[in-house]
C-alpha positions in Angstrom: -50.0 174.1 96.0 -50.4 170.3 96.5 -52.4 169.4 93.5 -50.2 171.1 91.2 -47.2 169.5 93.0 -48.4 166.2 92.6 -49.1 167.1 88.5 -45.2 168.3 88.4 -44.0 165.0 90.2 -46.1 162.8 87.5 -45.4 164.5 84.3 -41.4 164.4 85.5 -42.0 160.7 85.9 -42.1 160.6 82.2 -38.7 162.3 81.4 -36.5 159.4 81.1 -39.0 156.6 79.4 -39.6 159.4 76.9 -35.8 159.8 76.5 -35.6 155.9 75.8 -38.2 155.4 73.4 -36.6 158.5 71.7 -33.3 156.6 71.4 -35.4 153.5 70.7 -36.7 155.2 67.4 -33.3 156.0 66.0 -34.9 159.6 65.2 -31.6 160.5 63.4 -31.8 157.6 61.3 -35.6 158.1 60.4 -35.1 162.0 59.6 -32.9 161.3 57.1 -34.6 158.5 55.7 -37.7 161.0 55.0 -35.1 163.3 53.3 -34.2 160.2 50.9 -38.0 159.4 50.7 -38.9 162.8 49.6 -36.6 163.3 47.3 -37.7 159.8 45.8 -41.0 161.4 45.4 -39.9 164.1 43.3 -38.5 161.9 40.7 -39.8 161.2 37.8 -41.8 158.0 37.4 -42.3 157.7 41.1 -46.1 156.8 40.2 -45.6 154.5 37.4 -45.8 152.1 40.0 -48.9 153.1 41.9 -48.5 149.9 44.7 -44.9 150.8 45.3 -45.9 154.7 45.3 -48.7 154.3 48.1 -46.4 152.3 50.5 -43.7 154.6 50.2 -46.1 157.0 50.9 -47.2 155.3 54.2 -43.9 154.5 55.0 -43.2 158.3 54.7 -46.4 159.1 56.8 -45.8 156.9 59.4 -42.3 158.3 60.1 -43.1 161.7 59.8 -46.2 161.1 62.8 -43.2 159.3 65.1 -41.3 162.2 64.6 -44.2 165.0 65.1 -45.3 163.0 68.3 -42.1 162.9 69.7 -41.3 166.3 69.5 -44.9 167.2 70.6 -44.5 165.0 74.2 -41.4 166.9 74.6 -42.6 170.2 74.2 -46.0 169.0 76.5 -43.6 168.4 79.2 -42.3 171.6 79.5 -45.4 173.1 79.1 -47.0 171.0 82.2 -44.2 172.5 84.1 -44.6 175.9 83.2 -48.4 176.0 83.6 -47.5 174.2 87.3 -45.3 176.9 88.4 -47.8 179.7 86.8 -50.3 178.4 89.1 -48.0 178.1 92.4 -46.6 181.4 91.4 -50.1 183.3 91.1 -51.5 180.7 94.0 -54.3 179.9 90.8 -56.7 177.3 91.6 -58.3 177.7 88.4 -54.9 176.1 86.6 -55.3 173.0 88.4 -58.3 171.5 85.6 -56.2 172.5 82.6 -53.3 171.3 84.0 -54.7 167.5 85.2 -56.1 168.0 81.8 -53.0 168.2 79.9 -51.3 165.7 81.8 -54.1 163.0 81.1 -53.6 164.0 77.3 -50.0 163.9 77.7 -50.0 160.3 78.9 -52.4 159.3 76.0 -50.1 160.3 73.5 -47.0 158.7 75.4 -48.8 155.6 75.6 -49.8 155.8 71.5 -46.0 156.2 71.1 -44.9 153.7 73.2 -47.1 151.1 71.4 -45.6 152.2 67.7 -42.4 151.0 69.0 -44.0 147.4 69.6 -44.9 147.6 65.9 -41.6 147.2 64.0 -42.6 144.1 61.7 -42.4 144.8 57.6 -46.2 144.6 57.4 -47.1 146.2 60.7 -48.5 149.0 58.9 -50.3 147.5 56.1 -53.9 146.9 55.6 -55.7 143.8 57.0 -57.8 141.2 55.8 -60.1 139.5 58.5 -61.9 136.3 57.9 -64.2 135.0 60.6 -65.9 131.4 60.8 -68.3 130.2 63.0 -67.5 126.4 64.4 -69.9 124.2 64.9 -73.2 125.3 67.1 -75.6 126.1 64.4 -78.0 129.3 65.3 -75.5 129.9 68.8 -71.9 129.9 66.6 -73.5 132.0 64.1 -74.7 134.6 66.0 -70.8 134.7 68.5 -69.7 135.3 64.7 -72.0 138.4 64.1 -71.1 139.4 67.5 -67.5 139.4 66.8 -67.7 141.3 63.5 -69.9 144.2 65.2 -66.7 144.3 68.2 -64.4 144.3 65.2 -66.4 146.8 63.4 -67.0 149.1 66.8 -62.8 148.9 67.4 -61.8 149.9 64.2 -64.3 153.2 64.3 -63.0 154.2 67.6 -59.1 153.4 65.8 -60.5 155.9 62.9 -60.0 152.8 60.8 -62.2 152.0 57.6 -63.9 148.4 57.5 -64.8 146.8 54.0 -67.1 144.0 53.5 -65.5 141.9 51.2 -67.7 138.5 51.2 -70.6 137.3 53.9 -72.3 134.2 54.4 -75.4 135.0 56.7 -77.3 132.6 59.2 -80.1 130.3 58.2 -81.4 131.9 61.7 -79.3 134.4 62.8 -75.7 136.0 62.6 -72.9 135.1 60.2 -71.5 131.8 58.9 -68.7 133.5 57.4 -67.5 137.1 56.7 -64.1 138.2 54.9 -63.6 142.1 55.6 -60.6 144.7 55.3 -59.5 147.0 57.4 -57.9 149.7 55.8 -55.6 152.9 58.4 -52.1 153.0 60.1 -51.2 150.0 61.7 -54.4 147.9 60.8 -52.6 144.5 60.4 -49.9 145.8 63.7 -53.1 145.9 65.4 -55.1 143.0 64.4 -52.5 140.4 64.2 -53.0 139.9 67.9 -56.6 138.6 67.2 -55.8 135.5 64.8 -56.7 132.2 66.4 -60.2 130.8 68.0 -62.3 133.0 69.8 -64.7 131.4 72.6 -68.0 132.3 73.9 -69.5 131.0 77.2 -73.2 132.2 78.1 -76.6 131.5 78.7 -78.2 130.8 75.0 -80.5 133.2 74.2 -81.6 130.3 71.0 -82.2 127.9 73.9 -85.7 127.2 75.5 -84.5 125.6 78.7 -82.1 128.7 79.0 -78.8 126.2 79.2 -75.4 127.7 79.1 -73.7 126.8 75.8 -70.3 127.5 74.6 -69.7 128.7 71.1 -66.5 129.3 68.9 -65.7 131.3 66.2 -61.9 131.2 64.5 -60.3 134.5 63.2 -57.8 134.7 60.5 -55.6 137.8 60.4 -53.6 138.6 57.0 -51.6 141.6 55.6 -52.5 143.4 52.1 -49.8 142.7 50.2 -48.6 144.7 47.3 -48.4 143.0 44.1 -44.8 143.9 43.9 -44.3 141.0 46.5 -42.8 138.1 46.0 -46.0 136.0 45.7 -46.3 134.5 42.4 -49.5 133.6 41.3 -49.7 131.4 38.0 -52.9 131.9 35.7 -52.3 128.0 35.1 -52.8 127.3 38.9 -56.3 129.2 39.1 -59.8 128.3 38.8 -62.1 131.5 38.4 -65.7 130.9 38.6 -68.7 133.7 38.4 -71.9 133.5 40.0 -74.4 136.4 41.5 -74.3 137.5 44.3 -76.3 136.5 47.3 -75.8 139.7 49.6 -77.5 143.1 49.7 -76.3 145.8 47.2 -78.9 146.7 44.7 -80.3 145.2 41.4 -77.6 145.6 39.5 -75.3 143.5 41.9 -78.0 140.8 42.1 -79.1 140.4 38.9 -75.5 140.0 37.4 -73.1 137.6 37.5 -70.7 139.8 39.4 -69.5 137.6 42.0 -66.2 135.8 42.1 -64.5 132.9 43.2 -61.1 131.9 42.6 -59.5 128.6 43.8 -55.8 128.1 43.9 -55.6 124.7 42.7 -52.0 123.7 44.5 -53.3 125.1 47.8 -56.9 124.4 47.6 -57.6 128.1 48.8 -60.4 129.3 48.1 -61.4 133.1 47.9 -64.9 134.6 47.0 -65.8 138.3 46.7 -69.2 139.6 46.0 -69.6 143.0 47.4 -68.2 145.2 45.0 -70.2 146.5 42.4 -68.7 145.0 39.4 -67.4 141.7 38.4 -63.6 143.9 37.8 -63.6 145.2 41.3 -64.6 141.7 42.9 -61.7 140.0 40.9 -59.1 142.3 41.9 -60.1 142.4 45.7 -60.3 138.4 45.6 -56.9 138.5 44.2 -55.9 140.4 47.0 -57.3 137.8 49.2 -55.6 135.3 47.6 -52.4 137.1 47.8 -52.7 137.7 51.7 -53.5 133.9 52.0 -50.8 132.9 50.1 -48.4 135.1 51.9 -50.2 133.7 55.5 -49.0 130.2 54.4 -46.0 130.9 53.4 -45.3 132.6 57.0 -46.2 129.4 58.7 -44.5 127.1 56.7 -41.5 129.2 57.3 -42.3 129.4 60.9 -43.2 126.0 61.2 -39.7 125.2 59.4 -37.3 127.4 62.0 -39.5 125.6 64.9 -39.1 122.1 63.2 -42.1 121.5 63.5 -45.1 120.3 61.0 -47.7 123.1 60.4 -51.0 122.4 61.8 -54.5 124.1 61.1 -56.3 123.9 64.5 -59.9 123.0 65.1 -62.4 125.5 66.1 -62.9 123.8 69.2 -62.4 123.7 73.0 -59.1 124.0 74.4 -57.7 126.1 71.0 -58.8 129.3 72.1 -56.6 132.3 72.5 -59.4 134.2 74.0 -62.8 133.3 76.0 -65.5 135.7 76.7 -67.6 134.6 79.4 -71.2 136.8 80.0 -72.5 133.7 82.7 -72.6 133.1 85.2 -70.3 136.2 85.7 -68.5 138.4 82.9 -65.1 137.9 82.6 -62.9 138.0 79.1 -59.2 136.3 79.7 -56.7 135.7 77.3 -54.9 132.4 76.9 -51.7 133.8 75.9 -50.9 136.5 78.0 -53.1 135.9 80.9 -54.2 139.5 80.9 -58.1 139.7 82.6 -61.1 141.9 82.6 -64.6 142.0 84.2 -65.9 144.3 81.5 -66.8 142.0 78.9 -69.4 143.8 77.4 -67.2 146.6 77.0 -64.8 144.8 75.0 -67.6 143.5 72.8 -68.4 146.5 72.5 -64.8 147.4 70.7 -62.7 148.3 74.0 -60.0 145.8 72.4 -56.8 148.3 72.9 -55.6 146.4 76.5 -55.6 143.0 74.9 -53.8 144.3 71.9 -51.2 146.5 73.7 -50.8 142.9 76.2 -50.4 140.7 73.1 -48.0 143.0 71.4 -45.2 143.4 74.5 -46.1 139.8 75.3 -44.7 139.1 72.3 -42.0 141.2 72.3 -40.8 139.3 74.9 -41.0 136.4 73.5 -44.2 135.2 73.7 -44.3 132.0 76.3 -47.9 131.1 76.7 -49.5 131.9 80.1 -52.6 129.8 79.9 -55.3 129.7 82.6 -58.5 131.3 81.0 -60.1 127.4 80.7 -62.2 127.3 84.1 -64.9 125.1 82.7 -67.9 127.2 84.5 
């Protein structure tokens, strides 16, 4: 049957790419590493350092998942070919929908595997801390900040990732002035590092009586959660730690006690705050986690700038510095300045459909990351 033969031809086109991806993953080396980690986990004292143990557990799970996915895809090709052969021999059209569904499932899982080959950075499998800050523009920018937070929350939910708000400052009338949150789960930082930069919104403002088109900006900082045994050294003498009452939601205990924490790292001027946990101890622990992440990010930026022979700079949250623009009027479009990727489904993107931009960024970065540009039509 013609449709079954088309399915056969389509699945056969994945044989060579799957073999290439399998080779690039060095599965034999991974299998040896899995055995080493399993032996290490059985050794006495493995859990004496919980941070290190959890990192090892994550690494082991990631390698096992990759190995099992490759095996499942290899079996999947054979299963689909068997289904096609059975349908043709018995001239059974009822097998066509099943074969088509199996093919779609295979393609989805293969793309997941191919994406994993782009996540090879040291901290790609780490949890991420994301910080959104509204730019100039008052209520309009605060509303845009709230929209972005919703976008990332929706995306995380689709990916099965967990979001925990660490600190939030609401806008005076609407939206959010700033929010820090942790995203936990497999490859959280590897995915979200694509979002670091300035995000620009162009729309008819619902807060403007004249219905004028306005442009708003929000900066997004993304940092990996760094284990305490990392080489980031934080000296007590370099810190100023303040406590204050939480201003957010969370019940009487949070709001009536000085449980919120502000830590200032004096040498760098970095300030982190956390007020959403139930106790001062928990807030302090999370604040130190945020500080380690920010100091690590600063170190990476300095090393990258040094390697490029340029001075590091903090870009303004303003026009010309955006990585991505979201147009809601006079038409709908989302364009990425770095990769050149565009989609007219702006509302879908704002509803969490970010994967196409994340994958495009990872592929772009793996090929050298030369900026394409072209998103700045000043409509």
